[in-house]
Each structure stands twice: as C-alpha cells, then as structure tokens.
C-alpha positions in Angstrom: -14.3 26.8 -16.7 -18.1 27.0 -16.3 -18.7 26.0 -20.0 -16.3 23.0 -19.6 -18.1 22.0 -16.4 -21.5 22.1 -18.1 -20.2 20.2 -21.1 -18.8 17.5 -18.9 -22.0 17.3 -16.8 -20.4 18.3 -13.6 -22.6 19.7 -10.9 -20.2 22.6 -10.2 -17.1 24.2 -11.6 -15.1 23.2 -8.5 -15.4 19.5 -9.5 -14.0 20.3 -13.0 -11.2 22.3 -11.5 -10.2 19.6 -8.9 -10.2 16.9 -11.5 -8.6 18.6 -14.5 -6.2 21.1 -13.3 -2.6 20.9 -11.9 -2.9 22.7 -8.6 0.8 22.5 -7.9 1.5 24.3 -11.2 -1.1 27.0 -10.4 0.5 27.5 -6.9 4.0 27.6 -8.4 2.9 30.2 -11.0 1.5 32.4 -8.3 4.3 31.9 -5.8 5.9 35.3 -6.6 2.7 37.1 -5.8 1.9 34.9 -2.7 5.2 35.1 -0.9 4.9 38.8 0.3 1.4 38.0 1.6 2.5 34.9 3.4 5.4 36.7 4.9 3.1 39.4 6.2 0.6 37.1 7.9 2.8 34.3 9.3 4.8 35.3 12.4 8.4 34.5 12.0 9.1 33.9 15.7 7.2 33.9 19.0 8.0 37.4 20.3 6.7 39.0 23.4 4.5 41.2 21.2 2.8 38.2 19.6 2.2 36.7 23.0 0.7 39.9 24.3 -1.6 40.1 21.2 -2.8 36.5 21.8 -3.5 37.3 25.5 -5.5 40.4 24.5 -7.6 38.3 22.1 -8.2 35.6 24.7 -9.3 38.2 27.3 -11.6 39.7 24.7 -13.2 36.3 24.0 -13.6 35.6 27.7 -15.2 39.0 28.3 -17.6 38.5 25.3 -18.7 35.1 26.7 -19.3 36.7 30.1 -21.3 39.5 28.5 -23.3 37.1 26.4 -24.1 35.0 29.4 -25.3 38.1 31.4 -27.5 39.2 28.5 -29.1 35.7 28.3 -29.8 35.4 32.0 
C-alpha cells in the first residue's frame, strides 16, 4: 500500500486506503474472526453485574478527581 500511495502522490497510506479500497468487503471478509471478539466486549443485556461494574468505575473516577484536587491544593 505504501508504494501505491507514493506513486499516486498521496501524503499518507490512509488516503490511498480510504479512496481505493472497499471497506465493506474488507469487513465482510473479516467478520468470522471479528464476531467472537465483538461478542466478548459488547454486553448482551443490562444485568445487575454490569451496573455494579459501572458504579465501581464511576466511584474510582470520582475518587481520583478528589485525590488530584487534594494534591494540587
């Protein structure tokens, strides 16, 4: 891709990729490999466990902000 990008005078390979590739076909070709990953990172439903995880993260963020403000003062 880099050689083609240089020959076409593009400033980066991403410009060549965006203009001359079929992204839908690339995604379709990789779908079999992507589906297990997507299933593992996207929650299926809003369970109590997911809500508890989000609450823990929010508390951690709030506590970090408090700590940062104490350190600055």
